[in-house]
C-alpha positions in Angstrom: 46.9 45.0 26.2 50.6 44.2 25.8 50.0 42.2 22.7 48.2 45.2 21.1 51.1 47.4 22.1 53.6 45.0 20.6 51.7 44.7 17.3 51.4 48.4 17.0 55.1 49.0 17.7 56.2 46.0 15.5 54.1 47.0 12.5 55.4 50.6 12.7 52.2 52.5 13.6 54.4 55.6 14.2 54.1 55.4 18.0 56.6 54.4 20.6 55.9 51.8 23.4 55.7 54.6 26.0 53.4 56.8 23.9 51.0 53.8 23.4 51.1 52.7 27.0 50.3 56.2 28.3 47.7 56.9 25.6 44.0 56.8 26.6 42.4 53.5 25.9 39.7 54.8 23.5 42.4 56.5 21.4 44.7 53.5 21.4 41.8 51.3 20.3 41.1 53.7 17.5 44.7 53.5 16.2 44.8 49.7 16.7 41.7 49.2 14.6 43.3 51.4 11.9 46.5 49.4 11.9 44.5 46.2 11.6 42.5 47.6 8.7 45.6 48.7 6.9 47.2 45.2 7.4 44.1 43.5 6.1 44.1 45.7 3.0 47.8 44.9 2.4 47.1 41.2 2.7 44.1 41.4 0.3 46.1 43.2 -2.3 49.1 40.8 -1.9 46.8 37.8 -2.2 45.2 39.2 -5.3 48.6 39.9 -6.9 49.7 36.3 -6.2 46.4 34.9 -7.5 46.7 36.9 -10.8 50.3 35.8 -11.3 50.5 33.1 -14.0 52.7 30.0 -13.6 56.4 30.2 -14.3 58.1 33.3 -15.6 59.0 33.0 -19.3 62.7 33.2 -19.9 63.6 33.6 -23.5 66.6 32.0 -25.1 69.4 34.2 -26.3 69.3 35.2 -29.9 72.4 33.3 -31.0 72.7 31.9 -34.5 75.6 29.5 -35.1 77.3 29.8 -38.5 
């Protein structure tokens, strides 16, 4: 129970520790599942973005022409 409360407070679910502790279990479980789903979606989109990123960033040389 306390690990759920910690995760929900740490990941900014919008509730305080006291609100979560006093919340009915069924309602707290609903919000906990929503937080987990949101974190999984964030991880999936972050992983896809990293997968689609190609190698090293291309840095162009300055356009300097010596005389």
